[in-house]
C-alpha positions in Angstrom: 4.9 4.2 -5.2 3.9 5.2 -8.7 7.0 6.1 -10.7 7.0 9.9 -11.1 8.7 12.4 -13.4 9.8 15.5 -11.5 8.1 17.5 -14.3 4.8 15.9 -13.8 2.7 15.9 -10.6 1.3 12.7 -9.4 -1.0 12.1 -6.5 -0.5 10.2 -3.3 -3.0 8.2 -1.6 -3.5 5.3 0.7 -7.1 4.1 1.2 -8.9 1.3 2.8 -12.2 -0.4 2.6 -14.1 -3.5 3.5 -16.5 -6.0 2.2 -19.3 -8.5 3.0 -19.0 -11.9 4.4 -19.2 -13.9 1.2 -19.5 -17.2 3.1 -23.0 -16.0 4.0 -23.9 -15.1 0.4 -25.3 -17.5 -2.2 -25.5 -14.8 -4.8 -21.7 -14.8 -5.7 -22.3 -16.9 -8.8 -24.5 -14.3 -10.2 -21.6 -11.8 -10.5 -21.9 -9.1 -13.0 -19.3 -7.8 -15.5 -17.7 -4.5 -14.5 -16.3 -2.4 -17.3 -16.5 -5.5 -19.5 -13.5 -7.0 -17.8 -13.9 -8.7 -14.4 -16.9 -10.3 -12.7 -18.0 -9.0 -9.4 -20.8 -9.9 -6.9 -23.4 -7.4 -5.6 -21.7 -4.3 -4.1 -22.1 -2.9 -0.6 -23.9 0.5 -0.2 -22.3 3.8 0.2 -19.6 3.9 2.9 -19.7 6.8 5.5 -16.8 9.0 6.6 -16.4 8.6 10.4 -13.0 10.3 11.0 -10.6 12.6 9.3 -7.1 13.7 10.2 -4.2 15.1 8.2 -0.4 15.4 8.5 1.0 18.5 6.7 3.0 17.7 3.6 6.1 19.6 4.9 6.6 17.4 8.0 10.2 16.3 8.5 12.1 14.0 10.9 13.7 16.3 13.5 17.5 16.5 13.4 17.8 14.1 10.5 20.0 14.0 7.3 19.5 16.2 4.2 17.4 14.7 1.5 16.2 15.3 -2.1 19.5 16.4 -3.6 18.7 14.5 -6.9 15.2 15.8 -7.5 16.2 19.3 -8.6 15.2 22.6 -7.1 11.7 22.8 -8.4 9.5 24.3 -7.2 7.2 21.3 -7.0 3.7 22.3 -6.1 5.1 25.4 -4.4 7.9 23.5 -2.6 11.6 24.0 -3.3 14.1 21.3 -2.9 16.4 19.9 -1.6 15.5 19.5 2.0 17.5 20.0 5.2 15.9 16.9 6.8 14.1 13.7 5.9 10.4 14.2 5.0 7.8 12.1 6.7 6.1 11.0 3.5 4.9 8.2 1.3 2.8 6.1 3.7 2.8 2.8 1.7 1.9 0.4 4.4 0.3 0.6 7.9 0.1 -1.6 11.0 -2.3 -1.0 13.8 -0.6 -0.9 17.2 -4.0 -1.1 19.0 -3.1 1.8 21.3 -4.3 4.6 19.1 -1.1 4.7 17.1 0.1 3.1 13.9 3.4 2.1 12.3 3.5 3.5 8.8 6.0 2.7 6.2 7.7 5.2 4.0 8.4 4.0 0.4 11.5 4.5 -1.6 11.5 8.3 -1.4 11.1 10.4 -4.6 9.8 7.9 -7.1 12.7 5.9 -8.5 16.1 4.4 -7.7 18.1 7.2 -9.3 16.8 10.1 -7.3 16.3 8.4 -3.8 19.8 7.5 -2.6 19.6 10.2 0.1 16.2 9.1 1.3 16.4 6.8 4.4 13.9 4.0 4.5 12.0 4.4 7.7 9.0 3.1 9.7 7.2 6.1 11.4 4.9 5.8 14.4 2.0 8.2 14.1 -1.1 8.9 16.2 -4.1 10.3 14.4 -6.7 12.3 16.3 -9.9 12.5 14.4 -11.3 15.0 17.0 -8.7 17.6 16.3 -8.1 16.5 12.7 -4.3 16.3 13.4 -1.8 13.5 13.1 1.1 13.5 15.6 4.4 11.8 14.7 5.6 10.0 17.8 8.9 8.7 16.5 10.1 5.8 14.4 13.2 3.9 13.2 15.3 3.6 10.1 15.8 0.4 8.3 19.3 -1.0 8.2 21.4 -4.1 7.4 23.9 -4.3 10.3 24.3 -8.1 10.0 25.3 -7.9 6.3 22.4 -10.0 5.1 22.1 -8.2 1.8 24.5 -10.0 -0.6 24.7 -7.2 -3.2 26.2 -3.7 -2.8 24.3 -1.1 -0.8 24.3 2.7 -1.2 25.8 3.5 2.2 28.8 2.0 3.9 27.0 2.2 7.3 24.4 -0.1 5.7 21.5 2.2 6.6 19.0 1.4 3.8 17.9 4.0 1.2 15.4 4.4 -1.6 18.2 3.4 -4.0 18.5 0.0 -2.3 14.8 -1.1 -2.0 11.4 0.2 -2.8 9.4 -0.9 0.2 5.6 -0.8 -0.3 3.9 -3.1 2.2 4.4 -4.1 5.8 2.9 -6.6 8.2 3.9 -7.4 11.8 4.3 -11.1 12.6 3.0 -12.5 15.9 6.6 -12.6 17.2 6.8 -8.8 16.9 9.1 -8.7 13.8 8.2 -7.0 10.6 7.9 -8.4 7.0 8.1 -5.9 4.2 7.3 -6.3 0.5 9.8 -4.6 -1.9 9.3 -3.7 -5.6 12.9 -3.6 -6.8 13.3 -7.4 -6.6 10.6 -8.0 -5.8 11.8 -9.3 -2.4 10.4 -10.2 0.9 12.4 -8.5 3.7 12.4 -9.6 7.3 13.2 -7.0 10.0 13.5 -6.9 13.7 11.1 -4.8 15.8 13.7 -2.0 15.6 14.3 -2.2 11.9 17.4 -4.5 11.6 17.3 -6.9 8.6 17.3 -10.4 9.9 17.8 -12.5 6.8 18.7 -12.2 3.2 16.1 -10.8 0.8 13.8 -13.6 -0.5 13.0 -13.7 -4.2 9.9 -15.0 -5.9 10.8 -17.5 -8.7 9.9 -16.4 -12.2 9.4 -12.7 -11.2 12.2 -10.1 -11.7 11.7 -6.4 -11.9 14.0 -4.2 -14.1 15.9 -3.1 -10.9 16.5 -6.6 -9.8 20.3 -6.9 -8.9 20.4 -10.5 -10.1 19.2 -9.9 -13.7 22.7 -10.2 -15.1 21.6 -9.0 -18.5 18.4 -11.1 -18.6 15.1 -9.6 -19.5 12.8 -8.6 -16.5 9.5 -10.4 -16.2 7.5 -7.6 -14.8 7.5 -3.8 -15.2 9.2 -1.3 -13.0 7.3 -0.4 -9.8 5.1 -3.5 -10.2 6.5 -5.7 -7.4 5.0 -6.4 -4.0 2.6 -3.5 -3.5 0.4 -5.4 -1.0 1.1 -8.1 1.5 -1.3 -10.0 3.7 -0.5 -11.6 7.0 -2.8 -14.6 7.1 -5.0 -15.0 10.2 -3.2 -18.3 11.0 0.0 -16.3 11.5 2.0 -18.8 9.5 1.6 -17.6 6.0 2.2 -14.4 4.1 0.4 -13.5 0.8 2.4 -10.9 -1.2 0.4 -9.4 -4.0 2.1 -8.0 -7.1 1.0 -4.7 -8.5 1.6 -5.6 -12.1 1.1 -8.5 -14.4 3.9 -11.0 -15.0 5.0 -11.3 -18.6 3.0 -14.1 -20.3 0.0 -13.8 -17.8 -3.3 -12.4 -18.9 -3.1 -8.6 -18.8 -4.7 -7.3 -15.6 -4.2 -10.6 -13.7 -2.0 -10.3 -10.6 -0.2 -13.1 -8.8 -1.2 -13.6 -5.1 1.4 -16.1 -3.8 1.5 -18.0 -0.6 4.7 -17.9 1.6 5.3 -20.2 4.5 6.9 -18.5 7.5 8.0 -21.8 9.0 9.8 -23.2 6.0 10.8 -19.8 4.7 9.7 -20.7 1.3 6.9 -20.2 -1.2 4.5 -23.2 -1.1 3.6 -23.1 -4.8 0.0 -22.2 -4.0 -1.1 -19.1 -5.9 -4.3 -17.2 -6.5 -5.2 -14.7 -9.2 -6.6 -11.2 -8.5 -8.1 -9.7 -11.7 -8.1 -6.0 -12.0 -11.3 -4.3 -13.3 -9.1 -2.8 -16.1 -5.6 -3.8 -17.1 -4.6 -0.2 -16.7 -5.5 -0.2 -13.0 -3.2 -1.0 -10.1 -3.6 -2.3 -6.5 -2.6 -0.3 -3.4 -2.8 -2.7 -0.5 -4.3 -6.0 0.8 -5.3 -7.3 4.2 -6.9 -10.4 5.5 -10.6 -10.7 6.6 -10.4 -14.5 7.2 -8.6 -17.4 5.7 -10.4 -17.1 2.4 -11.2 -13.4 2.1 -9.0 -10.4 1.6 -9.6 -6.7 1.2 -7.8 -5.2 -1.8 -7.5 -1.5 -2.8 -7.7 -1.1 -6.5 -7.2 2.3 -8.3 -6.6 4.1 -11.5 -3.7 6.4 -12.0 -5.6 9.7 -11.9 -5.5 12.4 -9.3 -7.8 15.4 -8.6 -10.4 15.9 -11.3 -8.9 13.0 -13.3 -9.4 10.5 -10.4 -12.4 8.3 -11.1 -11.7 4.8 -9.9 -10.5 4.4 -6.3 -12.2 1.3 -4.7 -11.9 -1.4 -2.1 -12.9 -4.9 -3.0 -13.5 -8.1 -1.0 -11.6 -10.8 -2.9 -12.5 -14.5 -2.1 -10.0 -17.3 -3.0 -12.8 -19.9 -3.2 -13.7 -18.9 -6.8 -17.4 -19.8 -6.5 -18.1 -19.1 -10.2 -15.2 -21.3 -11.4 -13.6 -18.7 -13.7 -10.1 -19.2 -12.3 -9.8 -15.8 -10.5 -10.7 -14.6 -7.1 -14.4 -13.5 -6.7 -14.8 -9.8 -6.0 -17.3 -7.7 -4.1 -17.2 -3.9 -4.1 -17.3 -2.7 -0.5 -16.4 1.0 -0.8 -16.1 3.5 -3.5 -13.5 6.0 -2.2 -14.7 8.6 -4.7 -18.2 8.5 -3.2 -18.2 8.5 0.6 -21.1 9.9 2.5 -20.1 12.7 4.9 -23.3 13.8 6.6 -21.4 15.5 9.4 -19.2 17.5 7.1 -16.0 16.1 8.6 -12.7 17.8 7.7 -14.6 20.8 6.4 -15.7 18.8 3.3 -19.2 18.6 1.8 -21.8 15.9 2.0 -19.9 13.7 -0.4 -16.2 13.0 0.5 -13.7 11.9 -2.1 -10.2 10.5 -1.8 -8.8 11.8 -5.1 -5.2 10.7 -4.9 -3.1 8.8 -7.4 -1.7 6.3 -4.9 -3.9 4.9 -2.1 -1.8 2.3 -0.3 -3.0 1.6 3.2 -6.0 0.0 4.6 -6.5 -1.3 8.2 -9.4 -3.3 9.5 -10.5 -1.7 12.8 -13.7 -3.7 13.4 -16.3 -5.6 11.3 -17.6 -2.4 9.7 -14.8 0.2 10.1 -11.7 0.7 8.1 -8.8 3.1 8.4 -7.3 4.4 5.1 -4.2 6.4 4.4 -2.6 7.9 1.3 0.9 7.9 -0.1 1.4 11.6 -0.8 4.5 11.1 -3.1 6.0 14.3 -1.6 6.4 16.8 -3.1 5.0 15.7 -6.5 1.3 14.9 -5.9 -1.5 17.4 -5.8 -4.7 15.5 -5.9 -6.5 17.4 -3.1 -5.8 20.9 -4.3 -4.2 21.6 -7.7 -0.8 23.2 -7.4 -0.4 22.3 -3.7 1.5 19.3 -2.4 -0.7 16.7 -0.8 -0.8 16.1 2.9 -0.8 12.6 4.4 -4.4 12.0 5.2 -5.9 9.5 7.6 -9.6 8.6 7.3 -11.9 6.1 8.9 -15.0 4.8 7.0 -18.0 2.8 8.1 -19.3 0.1 5.7 -23.0 -0.6 5.2 -22.6 -4.3 6.1 -20.6 -6.4 8.5 -17.5 -8.2 7.2 -18.0 -10.9 9.8 -14.2 -11.1 10.0 -12.1 -13.8 11.8 -11.2 -12.3 15.2 -7.6 -12.9 14.5 -7.8 -10.5 11.6 -8.4 -7.7 14.1 -5.2 -8.3 16.1 
């Protein structure tokens, strides 16, 4: 989640896109410079909107605990705090359950550690219906540490986890049914059961510590706040994870992001690492998923919302580095600010835009179709309509070319 001031609105967004099968292209080496920064191969054509559904901003978990006591009264985009229940907000990761529903991950709550101690970290189960345009919340589970795996102090004595403990921004489901989450406060990898119980101690990445890291002990952090594990890939082999940092580590080239390999069998980083280069050092990533063992879809965005949103894209990133420049090769597969909408879905015009600050979820549905969701930063973002808190939106888009994905990427 983008760090937010309660006096300044930010937008929430989670978007997804797809890209071409680079293994079938010989033109990668003729990549062109984009914005004078990174080199990219020939882009896909304009993606088409094939589905739209929306969950109202003011959706709350029934009979849950009060929340938002530290954000102030507001109003924020017409909404007054605090809240009698926990908001269903901040979709910062999504998992396809293959039955029409999705597990969606809430992030740390209200934007930072200091104001999110009464926000309970939770995985929601939602079912979007693009025919009715509505998203139904089917249930979900809170995240907790009943086995005392976290070695540092937690906010609550009952060990239910809050947004003051972790800033969870990415989620994948392992083949055994458990969940792995990427956190930004460490950054840490977190392993949970299918019902949200932490199964092992938080796993650190050597050489990378955020300002919120509990083990700093007076040392200087090596990456900025809110720049930890924003994206995480479950490899198609089921054995590896690839967490992707949102920000550059101190000493690395500005705009270069570390994409590290984690072995689920040894429970350790292998030392193998790729570099994803942003189109501009001021950009950020929102999510990453696997297409096959070499190719990943990555959401890249600027920090603008509404009229100020200009760069919201999905790239196909290839680890094989065909041009030998030391960074992953990139192909633009979808421009989220320029999506064709010939059927006028959602009541929008012929061109659909996803003008949110944070776009943090992409799901591969088939070789040409992606689902994309936004993080609405409730109640602070207002990218869709100025002065009105953003809803959680779910869209599906069709790409102009097939990704020719590994079948295991669709499971």
